[in-house]
C-alpha positions as CSV (number, residue, x, y, z in Angstrom):
1,M,107.1,104.4,99.1
2,D,105.8,107.9,98.4
3,K,106.6,110.4,101.1
4,A,106.7,108.1,104.2
5,L,105.5,109.5,107.5
6,T,107.4,109.5,110.7
7,I,105.5,108.2,113.8
8,G,105.1,111.9,114.9
9,E,103.7,112.9,111.6
10,L,101.3,109.9,111.6
11,A,100.2,110.8,115.2
12,E,99.6,114.4,114.2
13,R,97.7,113.5,111.0
14,S,95.6,110.7,112.5
15,G,95.0,112.3,115.9
16,V,96.2,109.0,117.6
17,A,99.0,109.1,120.2
18,A,102.3,107.7,119.1
19,S,102.1,105.2,122.0
20,A,98.9,103.9,120.6
21,L,100.4,103.7,117.1
22,R,103.3,101.6,118.5
23,F,100.7,99.4,120.2
24,Y,98.8,99.0,116.9
25,E,102.1,98.1,115.2
26,A,103.1,95.6,117.9
27,A,99.6,94.0,117.6
28,G,100.1,93.7,113.8
29,L,97.3,96.1,112.9
30,I,99.6,98.5,111.1
31,H,103.1,98.1,109.6
32,S,106.1,100.4,109.2
33,E,109.4,100.2,107.4
34,R,112.7,101.2,109.1
35,S,114.9,103.9,107.9
36,N,118.7,103.5,107.8
37,A,118.8,105.0,111.2
38,G,116.2,102.5,112.5
39,H,113.3,105.0,112.7
40,R,109.8,104.0,111.8
41,R,108.4,105.2,108.5
42,F,104.8,104.6,107.6
43,S,103.3,104.7,104.1
44,R,100.4,107.1,103.6
45,A,98.1,104.2,103.3
46,V,98.5,103.6,107.0
47,L,96.6,106.8,107.7
48,R,93.4,105.1,106.4
49,R,94.2,101.9,108.4
50,V,94.5,104.0,111.6
51,A,91.3,105.8,110.8
52,F,89.6,102.4,110.2
53,I,90.9,101.2,113.6
54,V,89.6,104.2,115.4
55,F,86.2,104.1,113.7
56,A,86.0,100.3,114.3
57,Q,86.7,100.7,118.0
58,K,84.0,103.3,118.2
59,V,81.6,100.9,116.5
60,G,82.5,98.4,119.3
61,L,84.8,95.9,117.5
62,S,87.4,94.3,119.5
63,L,91.1,94.4,118.5
64,E,90.8,90.8,117.3
65,E,87.8,91.6,115.2
66,I,89.6,94.6,113.8
67,R,92.6,92.4,113.0
68,V,90.4,90.0,111.0
69,Q,88.8,92.9,109.1
70,L,92.2,94.6,108.3
71,A,93.5,91.3,107.0
72,M,90.9,91.6,104.2
73,L,92.4,95.0,103.0
74,P,95.5,95.5,100.9
75,Q,98.6,96.0,103.0
76,N,100.7,98.6,101.2
77,R,98.2,100.6,99.3
78,T,95.1,102.6,100.0
79,P,91.9,100.4,99.9
80,D,89.4,101.4,97.3
81,R,85.7,102.2,97.8
82,A,84.7,98.5,97.3
83,H,86.9,97.4,100.1
84,W,85.4,99.8,102.5
85,A,81.8,99.1,101.4
86,R,82.3,95.4,101.9
87,L,83.7,95.8,105.5
88,S,81.3,98.5,106.6
89,A,78.2,96.6,105.4
90,A,79.0,94.0,108.1
91,W,78.9,96.8,110.7
92,Q,75.2,97.8,110.2
93,S,73.9,95.2,112.7
94,R,76.6,96.1,115.2
95,V,75.7,99.8,115.0
96,N,72.0,99.0,115.4
97,E,72.8,96.9,118.5
98,R,74.8,99.7,120.0
99,I,72.0,102.2,119.3
100,A,69.5,99.9,121.0
101,E,71.9,99.4,124.0
102,L,72.3,103.2,124.4
103,E,68.6,103.7,124.2
104,R,68.1,101.1,127.0
105,L,70.9,102.9,129.0
106,R,69.2,106.2,128.5
107,A,65.8,104.8,129.7
108,G,67.6,103.3,132.7
109,L,69.0,106.7,133.8
110,T,65.5,107.7,135.1
111,Q,64.0,104.2,135.8
112,C,64.9,101.1,137.7
113,I,67.8,99.2,136.0
114,G,67.1,96.0,138.0
115,C,70.3,96.1,140.1
116,G,68.7,94.5,143.1
117,C,69.5,97.4,145.4
118,L,65.8,97.8,146.5
119,S,66.7,101.3,147.7
120,L,64.6,103.4,145.3
121,D,61.0,104.0,146.2
122,R,60.1,102.6,142.7
123,C,62.0,99.3,143.3
124,A,59.0,97.9,145.2
125,L,57.0,98.4,142.0
126,A,59.6,97.9,139.3
127,N,61.4,95.0,140.9
128,P,59.4,93.6,143.8
129,R,61.3,91.2,146.1
130,D,64.3,91.6,143.6
131,R,62.7,89.2,141.1
132,L,65.2,90.4,138.5
133,G,68.0,89.0,140.7
134,R,66.8,85.5,139.7
135,R,68.0,86.2,136.2
136,G,71.5,86.8,137.4
137,P,73.8,89.5,138.7
138,G,74.1,93.1,137.5
139,P,71.6,95.6,136.1
140,R,69.3,93.0,134.6
141,K,66.8,95.4,132.9
142,W,69.7,97.0,131.1
143,I,71.5,93.8,130.2
144,D,68.5,91.8,129.2
145,G,66.9,94.7,127.3
């Protein structure tokens, strides 16, 4: 293993707290070797895996989805461009969904979100007699899009 990283070095380089790195390791998302003294040592390839995890979380993937995606990558070497291209292509629709969701949220900041409160002056116009409540609980205009 070329110049292995301690957990502190990995935390500093990745910008991820050591506690989160230990969690990722316990969850099987990253892997370390142990030194003779029992300290964690991470290969440099783990830096990319951690960056992948952070980015995937920002895209909205769950830890289980991330685990499935990481299982498609080589364990002890840096993935190549083709690996990343294959995985990130599947994220396009997820990113588009998030953008649409954020645009609905932005619109809801100044409009009725269909919560059923009937307290805004506009609610009588935008949601008369709480008709959106028949669709279910919560901010229906935001949830239903």
